[in-house]
DRENTORKOL-3810 file (N, C-alpha, C; in nm, 4 decimals):
REM DRENTORKOL-3810
@n.u->0.0843; n.v->-0.1187; n.w->0.0000; ca.u->0.0000; ca.v->0.0000; ca.w->0.0000; c.u->0.0884; c.v->0.1245; c.w->0.0000
@n.u->0.0493; n.v->0.2243; n.w->-0.0751; ca.u->0.1266; ca.v->0.3476; ca.w->-0.0875; c.u->0.1238; c.v->0.4280; c.w->0.0420
@n.u->0.2347; n.v->0.4968; n.w->0.0684; ca.u->0.2438; ca.v->0.5850; ca.w->0.1851; c.u->0.1577; c.v->0.7090; c.w->0.1672
@n.u->0.1365; n.v->0.7467; n.w->0.0437; ca.u->0.0772; ca.v->0.8755; ca.w->0.0114; c.u->-0.0136; c.v->0.8590; c.w->-0.1090
@n.u->-0.1216; n.v->0.9370; n.w->-0.1113; ca.u->-0.2087; ca.v->0.9422; ca.w->-0.2283; c.u->-0.2110; c.v->1.0862; c.w->-0.2771
@n.u->-0.2017; n.v->1.1022; n.w->-0.4085; ca.u->-0.2113; ca.v->1.2344; ca.w->-0.4698; c.u->-0.3311; c.v->1.2326; c.w->-0.5629
@n.u->-0.4276; n.v->1.3193; n.w->-0.5350; ca.u->-0.5396; ca.v->1.3398; ca.w->-0.6264; c.u->-0.4917; c.v->1.4421; c.w->-0.7273
@n.u->-0.4806; n.v->1.3989; n.w->-0.8513; ca.u->-0.4001; ca.v->1.4673; ca.w->-0.9520; c.u->-0.4798; c.v->1.4989; c.w->-1.0778
@n.u->-0.4491; n.v->1.6154; n.w->-1.1352; ca.u->-0.4978; ca.v->1.6524; ca.w->-1.2679; c.u->-0.3737; c.v->1.6828; c.w->-1.3508
@n.u->-0.3409; n.v->1.5972; n.w->-1.4472; ca.u->-0.2173; ca.v->1.6160; ca.w->-1.5235; c.u->-0.2137; c.v->1.7446; c.w->-1.6065
@n.u->-0.3263; n.v->1.8104; n.w->-1.6247; ca.u->-0.3284; ca.v->1.9363; ca.w->-1.7002; c.u->-0.2909; c.v->2.0556; c.w->-1.6135
@n.u->-0.2747; n.v->2.0344; n.w->-1.4832; ca.u->-0.2461; ca.v->2.1424; ca.w->-1.3889; c.u->-0.0986; c.v->2.1407; c.w->-1.3512
@n.u->-0.0309; n.v->2.2523; n.w->-1.3694; ca.u->0.1127; ca.v->2.2570; ca.w->-1.3398; c.u->0.1414; c.v->2.2391; c.w->-1.1912
@n.u->0.0559; n.v->2.2896; n.w->-1.1052; ca.u->0.0764; ca.v->2.2725; ca.w->-0.9610; c.u->0.0588; c.v->2.1260; c.w->-0.9226
@n.u->-0.0338; n.v->2.0590; n.w->-0.9852; ca.u->-0.0550; ca.v->1.9170; ca.w->-0.9602; c.u->0.0638; c.v->1.8351; c.w->-1.0123
@n.u->0.1117; n.v->1.8683; n.w->-1.1300; ca.u->0.2303; ca.v->1.7993; ca.w->-1.1838; c.u->0.3502; c.v->1.8206; c.w->-1.0928
@n.u->0.3631; n.v->1.9403; n.w->-1.0370; ca.u->0.4722; ca.v->1.9698; ca.w->-0.9441; c.u->0.4642; c.v->1.8772; c.w->-0.8225
@n.u->0.3465; n.v->1.8576; n.w->-0.7679; ca.u->0.3302; ca.v->1.7708; ca.w->-0.6516; c.u->0.3727; c.v->1.6275; c.w->-0.6837
@n.u->0.3338; n.v->1.5786; n.w->-0.7992; ca.u->0.3732; ca.v->1.4426; ca.w->-0.8399; c.u->0.5250; c.v->1.4348; c.w->-0.8555
@n.u->0.5863; n.v->1.5381; n.w->-0.9108; ca.u->0.7327; ca.v->1.5420; ca.w->-0.9247; c.u->0.8018; c.v->1.5445; c.w->-0.7886
@n.u->0.7455; n.v->1.6195; n.w->-0.6935; ca.u->0.8018; ca.v->1.6266; ca.w->-0.5580; c.u->0.7980; c.v->1.4884; c.w->-0.4933
@n.u->0.6870; n.v->1.4193; n.w->-0.5083; ca.u->0.6729; ca.v->1.2852; ca.w->-0.4517; c.u->0.7762; c.v->1.1912; c.w->-0.5140
@n.u->0.7872; n.v->1.1942; n.w->-0.6458; ca.u->0.8828; ca.v->1.1068; ca.w->-0.7140; c.u->1.0257; c.v->1.1400; c.w->-0.6722
@n.u->1.0572; n.v->1.2686; n.w->-0.6637; ca.u->1.1918; ca.v->1.3112; ca.w->-0.6257; c.u->1.2295; c.v->1.2736; c.w->-0.4839
@n.u->1.1286; n.v->1.2608; n.w->-0.3975; ca.u->1.1533; ca.v->1.2247; ca.w->-0.2578; c.u->1.1632; c.v->1.0731; c.w->-0.2396
@n.u->1.1323; n.v->0.9987; n.w->-0.3456; ca.u->1.1375; ca.v->0.8536; ca.w->-0.3363; c.u->1.0269; c.v->0.7950; c.w->-0.2505
@n.u->0.9168; n.v->0.8683; n.w->-0.2367; ca.u->0.8037; ca.v->0.8242; ca.w->-0.1560; c.u->0.7100; c.v->0.7420; c.w->-0.2447
@n.u->0.6673; n.v->0.6280; n.w->-0.1929; ca.u->0.5708; ca.v->0.5473; ca.w->-0.2671; c.u->0.4363; c.v->0.6171; c.w->-0.2616
@n.u->0.3772; n.v->0.6401; n.w->-0.3774; ca.u->0.2510; ca.v->0.7125; ca.w->-0.3825; c.u->0.1572; c.v->0.6514; c.w->-0.4852
@n.u->0.0303; n.v->0.6580; n.w->-0.4530; ca.u->-0.0741; ca.v->0.6248; ca.w->-0.5482; c.u->-0.1199; c.v->0.7574; c.w->-0.6083
@n.u->-0.1117; n.v->0.7687; n.w->-0.7381; ca.u->-0.1552; ca.v->0.8901; ca.w->-0.8071; c.u->-0.2904; c.v->0.8603; c.w->-0.8713
@n.u->-0.3901; n.v->0.9340; n.w->-0.8282; ca.u->-0.5270; ca.v->0.9126; ca.w->-0.8756; c.u->-0.5678; c.v->1.0320; c.w->-0.9603
@n.u->-0.5948; n.v->1.0067; n.w->-1.0878; ca.u->-0.6472; ca.v->1.1121; ca.w->-1.1739; c.u->-0.7980; c.v->1.1204; c.w->-1.1467
@n.u->-0.8332; n.v->1.2115; n.w->-1.0587; ca.u->-0.9698; ca.v->1.2167; ca.w->-1.0059; c.u->-1.0750; c.v->1.2538; c.w->-1.1105
@n.u->-1.0337; n.v->1.3075; n.w->-1.2245; ca.u->-1.1327; ca.v->1.3337; ca.w->-1.3295; c.u->-1.1668; c.v->1.2057; c.w->-1.4048
@n.u->-1.0714; n.v->1.1135; n.w->-1.4122; ca.u->-1.0971; ca.v->0.9828; ca.w->-1.4748; c.u->-1.1656; c.v->0.8878; c.w->-1.3775
@n.u->-1.1289; n.v->0.8998; n.w->-1.2509; ca.u->-1.1843; ca.v->0.8155; ca.w->-1.1448; c.u->-1.2360; c.v->0.9070; c.w->-1.0343
@n.u->-1.3535; n.v->0.9667; n.w->-1.0548; ca.u->-1.4051; ca.v->1.0616; ca.w->-0.9553; c.u->-1.4352; c.v->0.9941; c.w->-0.8218
@n.u->-1.4190; n.v->1.0695; n.w->-0.7170; ca.u->-1.4522; ca.v->1.0216; ca.w->-0.5837; c.u->-1.6043; c.v->1.0242; c.w->-0.5667
@n.u->-1.6547; n.v->0.9243; n.w->-0.4945; ca.u->-1.7978; ca.v->0.9262; ca.w->-0.4650; c.u->-1.8216; c.v->1.0100; c.w->-0.3394
@n.u->-1.9459; n.v->1.0268; n.w->-0.3034; ca.u->-1.9811; ca.v->1.1148; ca.w->-0.1914; c.u->-1.9151; c.v->1.0695; c.w->-0.0610
@n.u->-1.9169; n.v->0.9402; n.w->-0.0354; ca.u->-1.8562; ca.v->0.8872; ca.w->0.0876; c.u->-1.7057; c.v->0.9137; c.w->0.0898
@n.u->-1.6393; n.v->0.8923; n.w->-0.0222; ca.u->-1.4946; ca.v->0.9185; ca.w->-0.0301; c.u->-1.4654; c.v->1.0671; c.w->-0.0104
@n.u->-1.5488; n.v->1.1517; n.w->-0.0668; ca.u->-1.5293; ca.v->1.2961; ca.w->-0.0508; c.u->-1.5483; c.v->1.3384; c.w->0.0945
@n.u->-1.6498; n.v->1.2851; n.w->0.1598; ca.u->-1.6716; ca.v->1.3198; ca.w->0.3006; c.u->-1.5558; c.v->1.2706; c.w->0.3874
@n.u->-1.5018; n.v->1.1532; n.w->0.3550; ca.u->-1.3850; ca.v->1.1014; ca.w->0.4263; c.u->-1.2655; c.v->1.1944; c.w->0.4051
@n.u->-1.2441; n.v->1.2361; n.w->0.2806; ca.u->-1.1356; ca.v->1.3284; ca.w->0.2483; c.u->-1.1524; c.v->1.4596; c.w->0.3241
@n.u->-1.2706; n.v->1.5148; n.w->0.3229; ca.u->-1.2973; ca.v->1.6420; ca.w->0.3910; c.u->-1.2702; c.v->1.6291; c.w->0.5402
@n.u->-1.3010; n.v->1.5125; n.w->0.5971; ca.u->-1.2745; ca.v->1.4888; ca.w->0.7380; c.u->-1.1256; c.v->1.4882; c.w->0.7718
@n.u->-1.0422; n.v->1.4558; n.w->0.6744; ca.u->-0.8965; ca.v->1.4533; ca.w->0.6940; c.u->-0.8308; c.v->1.5861; c.w->0.6597
@n.u->-0.9008; n.v->1.6678; n.w->0.5845; ca.u->-0.8445; ca.v->1.7906; ca.w->0.5294; c.u->-0.8093; c.v->1.8914; c.w->0.6385
@n.u->-0.6888; n.v->1.9421; n.w->0.6321; ca.u->-0.6452; ca.v->2.0441; ca.w->0.7268; c.u->-0.6988; c.v->2.1816; c.w->0.6897
@n.u->-0.7508; n.v->2.1930; n.w->0.5699; ca.u->-0.8057; ca.v->2.3183; ca.w->0.5199; c.u->-0.9571; c.v->2.3181; c.w->0.5396
@n.u->-1.0199; n.v->2.4350; n.w->0.5401; ca.u->-1.1661; ca.v->2.4393; ca.w->0.5482; c.u->-1.2279; c.v->2.3656; c.w->0.4295
@n.u->-1.3417; n.v->2.2989; n.w->0.4488; ca.u->-1.4045; ca.v->2.2245; ca.w->0.3390; c.u->-1.4248; c.v->2.3090; c.w->0.2127
@n.u->-1.4623; n.v->2.4349; n.w->0.2292; ca.u->-1.4884; ca.v->2.5211; ca.w->0.1134; c.u->-1.3651; c.v->2.5395; c.w->0.0259
@n.u->-1.2459; n.v->2.5263; n.w->0.0836; ca.u->-1.1227; ca.v->2.5426; ca.w->0.0057; c.u->-1.1033; c.v->2.4311; c.w->-0.0962
@n.u->-1.1745; n.v->2.3210; n.w->-0.0809; ca.u->-1.1623; ca.v->2.2093; ca.w->-0.1744; c.u->-1.2311; c.v->2.2404; c.w->-0.3076
@n.u->-1.3090; n.v->2.3462; n.w->-0.3109; ca.u->-1.3833; ca.v->2.3833; ca.w->-0.4318; c.u->-1.3133; c.v->2.4991; c.w->-0.5020
@n.u->-1.2861; n.v->2.4785; n.w->-0.6310; ca.u->-1.2296; ca.v->2.5860; ca.w->-0.7134; c.u->-1.3397; c.v->2.6872; c.w->-0.7435
@n.u->-1.3121; n.v->2.8129; n.w->-0.7116; ca.u->-1.4076; ca.v->2.9196; ca.w->-0.7428; c.u->-1.3599; c.v->2.9884; c.w->-0.8706
@n.u->-1.3751; n.v->2.9186; n.w->-0.9819; ca.u->-1.3248; ca.v->2.9670; ca.w->-1.1099; c.u->-1.4401; c.v->3.0074; c.w->-1.2018
@n.u->-1.4110; n.v->3.0272; n.w->-1.3283; ca.u->-1.5138; ca.v->3.0686; ca.w->-1.4240; c.u->-1.6257; c.v->2.9648; c.w->-1.4360
@n.u->-1.5903; n.v->2.8364; n.w->-1.4287; ca.u->-1.6919; ca.v->2.7318; ca.w->-1.4358; c.u->-1.7857; c.v->2.7393; c.w->-1.3140
@n.u->-1.7305; n.v->2.7649; n.w->-1.1987; ca.u->-1.8088; ca.v->2.7836; ca.w->-1.0762; c.u->-1.9094; c.v->2.8970; c.w->-1.0972
@n.u->-1.8603; n.v->3.0080; n.w->-1.1510; ca.u->-1.9481; ca.v->3.1226; ca.w->-1.1794; c.u->-2.0521; c.v->3.0890; c.w->-1.2847
@n.u->-2.0093; n.v->3.0145; n.w->-1.3880; ca.u->-2.0986; ca.v->2.9757; ca.w->-1.4973; c.u->-2.2171; c.v->2.8932; c.w->-1.4456
@n.u->-2.1916; n.v->2.8149; n.w->-1.3409; ca.u->-2.2970; ca.v->2.7332; ca.w->-1.2814; c.u->-2.3899; c.v->2.8158; c.w->-1.1918
@n.u->-2.3579; n.v->2.9443; n.w->-1.1771; ca.u->-2.4406; ca.v->3.0320; ca.w->-1.0953; c.u->-2.4237; c.v->3.0086; c.w->-0.9463
@n.u->-2.3085; n.v->2.9553; n.w->-0.9077; ca.u->-2.2837; ca.v->2.9251; ca.w->-0.7670; c.u->-2.2262; c.v->3.0448; c.w->-0.6939
@n.u->-2.2448; n.v->3.0440; n.w->-0.5651; ca.u->-2.1930; ca.v->3.1471; ca.w->-0.4761; c.u->-2.1087; c.v->3.0765; c.w->-0.3702
@n.u->-2.0011; n.v->3.1381; n.w->-0.3218; ca.u->-1.9211; ca.v->3.0728; ca.w->-0.2179; c.u->-2.0028; c.v->3.0279; c.w->-0.0969
@n.u->-2.1119; n.v->3.0949; n.w->-0.0673; ca.u->-2.1970; ca.v->3.0543; ca.w->0.0448; c.u->-2.2692; c.v->2.9220; c.w->0.0189
@n.u->-2.2687; n.v->2.8761; n.w->-0.1087; ca.u->-2.3339; ca.v->2.7502; ca.w->-0.1448; c.u->-2.2487; c.v->2.6283; c.w->-0.1088
@n.u->-2.1211; n.v->2.6510; n.w->-0.0770; ca.u->-2.0291; ca.v->2.5388; ca.w->-0.0535; c.u->-1.9462; c.v->2.5638; c.w->0.0721
@n.u->-2.0123; n.v->2.5620; n.w->0.1845; ca.u->-1.9462; ca.v->2.5879; ca.w->0.3117; c.u->-1.9332; c.v->2.4596; c.w->0.3932
@n.u->-2.0388; n.v->2.3811; n.w->0.4001; ca.u->-2.0389; ca.v->2.2618; ca.w->0.4846; c.u->-1.9799; c.v->2.1421; c.w->0.4093
@n.u->-1.9337; n.v->2.0418; n.w->0.4836; ca.u->-1.8844; ca.v->1.9207; ca.w->0.4172; c.u->-1.9880; c.v->1.8584; c.w->0.3231
@n.u->-2.1136; n.v->1.8546; n.w->0.3651; ca.u->-2.2170; ca.v->1.7962; ca.w->0.2791; c.u->-2.2345; c.v->1.8752; c.w->0.1497
@n.u->-2.2359; n.v->2.0079; n.w->0.1589; ca.u->-2.2498; ca.v->2.0911; ca.w->0.0389; c.u->-2.1327; c.v->2.0686; c.w->-0.0561
@n.u->-2.0123; n.v->2.0639; n.w->-0.0014; ca.u->-1.8928; ca.v->2.0451; ca.w->-0.0837; c.u->-1.8969; c.v->1.9079; c.w->-0.1506
@n.u->-1.9262; n.v->1.8042; n.w->-0.0741; ca.u->-1.9309; ca.v->1.6688; ca.w->-0.1301; c.u->-2.0368; c.v->1.6585; c.w->-0.2396
@n.u->-2.1554; n.v->1.7128; n.w->-0.2146; ca.u->-2.2620; ca.v->1.7059; ca.w->-0.3147; c.u->-2.2210; c.v->1.7757; c.w->-0.4440
@n.u->-2.1595; n.v->1.8916; n.w->-0.4322; ca.u->-2.1170; ca.v->1.9653; ca.w->-0.5517; c.u->-2.0090; c.v->1.8893; c.w->-0.6280
@n.u->-1.9105; n.v->1.8359; n.w->-0.5561; ca.u->-1.7990; ca.v->1.7692; ca.w->-0.6239; c.u->-1.8374; c.v->1.6344; c.w->-0.6836
@n.u->-1.9403; n.v->1.5709; n.w->-0.6310; ca.u->-1.9910; ca.v->1.4495; ca.w->-0.6946; c.u->-2.0500; c.v->1.4856; c.w->-0.8306
@n.u->-2.1217; n.v->1.5942; n.w->-0.8338; ca.u->-2.1865; ca.v->1.6372; ca.w->-0.9588; c.u->-2.0873; c.v->1.7033; c.w->-1.0556
@n.u->-1.9887; n.v->1.7762; n.w->-1.0015; ca.u->-1.8944; ca.v->1.8513; ca.w->-1.0844; c.u->-1.7505; c.v->1.8289; c.w->-1.0348
@n.u->-1.6936; n.v->1.7111; n.w->-1.0601; ca.u->-1.5593; ca.v->1.6819; ca.w->-1.0075; c.u->-1.4521; c.v->1.7787; c.w->-1.0567
@n.u->-1.4731; n.v->1.8418; n.w->-1.1682; ca.u->-1.3709; ca.v->1.9342; ca.w->-1.2189; c.u->-1.3562; c.v->2.0586; c.w->-1.1308
@n.u->-1.4500; n.v->2.0799; n.w->-1.0408; ca.u->-1.4399; ca.v->2.1921; ca.w->-0.9478; c.u->-1.3528; c.v->2.1604; c.w->-0.8262
@n.u->-1.3014; n.v->2.0370; n.w->-0.8180; ca.u->-1.2180; ca.v->2.0038; ca.w->-0.7032; c.u->-1.0798; c.v->2.0683; c.w->-0.7181
@n.u->-1.0379; n.v->2.1331; n.w->-0.6122; ca.u->-0.9055; ca.v->2.1942; ca.w->-0.6086; c.u->-0.8004; c.v->2.0845; c.w->-0.6191
@n.u->-0.6913; n.v->2.1150; n.w->-0.6829; ca.u->-0.5846; ca.v->2.0168; ca.w->-0.6983; c.u->-0.4502; c.v->2.0840; c.w->-0.6853
@n.u->-0.3549; n.v->2.0052; n.w->-0.6487; ca.u->-0.3593; ca.v->1.8653; ca.w->-0.6074; c.u->-0.4035; c.v->1.8531; c.w->-0.4626
@n.u->-0.4474; n.v->1.7340; n.w->-0.4274; ca.u->-0.4763; ca.v->1.7017; ca.w->-0.2877; c.u->-0.3829; c.v->1.5870; c.w->-0.2506
@n.u->-0.3147; n.v->1.6028; n.w->-0.1385; ca.u->-0.2232; ca.v->1.4993; ca.w->-0.0914; c.u->-0.2796; c.v->1.4408; c.w->0.0373
@n.u->-0.2783; n.v->1.3082; n.w->0.0448; ca.u->-0.3371; ca.v->1.2382; ca.w->0.1589; c.u->-0.2340; c.v->1.1403; c.w->0.2137
@n.u->-0.2155; n.v->1.1453; n.w->0.3447; ca.u->-0.1297; ca.v->1.0486; ca.w->0.4134; c.u->-0.1974; c.v->1.0144; c.w->0.5456
@n.u->-0.2365; n.v->0.8892; n.w->0.5595; ca.u->-0.3025; ca.v->0.8470; ca.w->0.6832; c.u->-0.4292; c.v->0.9266; c.w->0.7075
@n.u->-0.4339; n.v->0.9918; n.w->0.8243; ca.u->-0.5537; ca.v->1.0681; ca.w->0.8590; c.u->-0.5376; c.v->1.2175; c.w->0.8341
@n.u->-0.4382; n.v->1.2541; n.w->0.7507; ca.u->-0.4144; ca.v->1.3949; ca.w->0.7164; c.u->-0.4247; c.v->1.4147; c.w->0.5659
@n.u->-0.4781; n.v->1.5302; n.w->0.5278; ca.u->-0.4846; ca.v->1.5662; ca.w->0.3865; c.u->-0.4696; c.v->1.7174; c.w->0.3742
@n.u->-0.4060; n.v->1.7582; n.w->0.2659; ca.u->-0.3911; ca.v->1.9008; ca.w->0.2378; c.u->-0.4186; c.v->1.9270; c.w->0.0905
@n.u->-0.4499; n.v->2.0511; n.w->0.0625; ca.u->-0.4522; ca.v->2.1000; ca.w->-0.0751; c.u->-0.3112; c.v->2.1514; c.w->-0.1021
@n.u->-0.2496; n.v->2.1048; n.w->-0.2069; ca.u->-0.1099; ca.v->2.1365; ca.w->-0.2359; c.u->-0.0883; c.v->2.2704; c.w->-0.3035
@n.u->-0.1510; n.v->2.3717; n.w->-0.2539; ca.u->-0.1348; ca.v->2.5093; ca.w->-0.3012; c.u->-0.1067; c.v->2.5983; c.w->-0.1823
@n.u->-0.0092; n.v->2.6824; n.w->-0.1890; ca.u->0.0912; ca.v->2.6948; ca.w->-0.2941; c.u->0.1803; c.v->2.5704; c.w->-0.2998
@n.u->0.2648; n.v->2.5657; n.w->-0.4004; ca.u->0.3476; ca.v->2.4480; ca.w->-0.4266; c.u->0.4303; c.v->2.4055; c.w->-0.3061
@n.u->0.4724; n.v->2.4998; n.w->-0.2247; ca.u->0.5557; ca.v->2.4664; ca.w->-0.1089; c.u->0.4807; c.v->2.3787; c.w->-0.0083
@n.u->0.3493; n.v->2.3860; n.w->-0.0060; ca.u->0.2730; ca.v->2.3006; ca.w->0.0863; c.u->0.2931; c.v->2.1538; c.w->0.0521
@n.u->0.2947; n.v->2.1214; n.w->-0.0757; ca.u->0.3163; ca.v->1.9829; ca.w->-0.1166; c.u->0.4556; c.v->1.9368; c.w->-0.0744
@n.u->0.5539; n.v->2.0229; n.w->-0.0926; ca.u->0.6911; ca.v->1.9882; ca.w->-0.0559; c.u->0.7002; c.v->1.9598; c.w->0.0936
@n.u->0.6401; n.v->2.0456; n.w->0.1745; ca.u->0.6430; ca.v->2.0289; ca.w->0.3212; c.u->0.5687; c.v->1.9030; c.w->0.3637
@n.u->0.4544; n.v->1.8758; n.w->0.3016; ca.u->0.3750; ca.v->1.7588; ca.w->0.3376; c.u->0.4491; c.v->1.6299; c.w->0.3047
@n.u->0.5094; n.v->1.6250; n.w->0.1870; ca.u->0.5844; ca.v->1.5061; ca.w->0.1458; c.u->0.7039; c.v->1.4841; c.w->0.2386
@n.u->0.7644; n.v->1.5937; n.w->0.2836; ca.u->0.8795; ca.v->1.5842; ca.w->0.3743; c.u->0.8378; c.v->1.5475; c.w->0.5167
@n.u->0.7075; n.v->1.5397; n.w->0.5406; ca.u->0.6584; ca.v->1.5000; ca.w->0.6727; c.u->0.6394; c.v->1.6145; c.w->0.7698
@n.u->0.6367; n.v->1.7345; n.w->0.7184; ca.u->0.6150; ca.v->1.8516; ca.w->0.8057; c.u->0.4734; c.v->1.9001; c.w->0.7968
END
């Protein structure tokens, strides 16, 4: 079993950086392309429970978010975030790094480096 899981979008430079950091550190990791293999609601709620960041930070507030007519107040609770990301996985912030009972959003890039190093 991998020491670390990276929820990854290969089209994102910050996500690619996290995967490179993991490889460079020689850490065994499972890399999950979450757009190809989306997390279900239960997995998302589990992830949110481990997340060191507020649940709302897991949602990208980008042009697509606006296009859907969403407001940041619509995605505050774990349930709201999970429901939205089940329906629209592309709104999930990336990368997400998970180790044991801890998870972080790897933004800025230095967060991924610190997490992989065990800090």
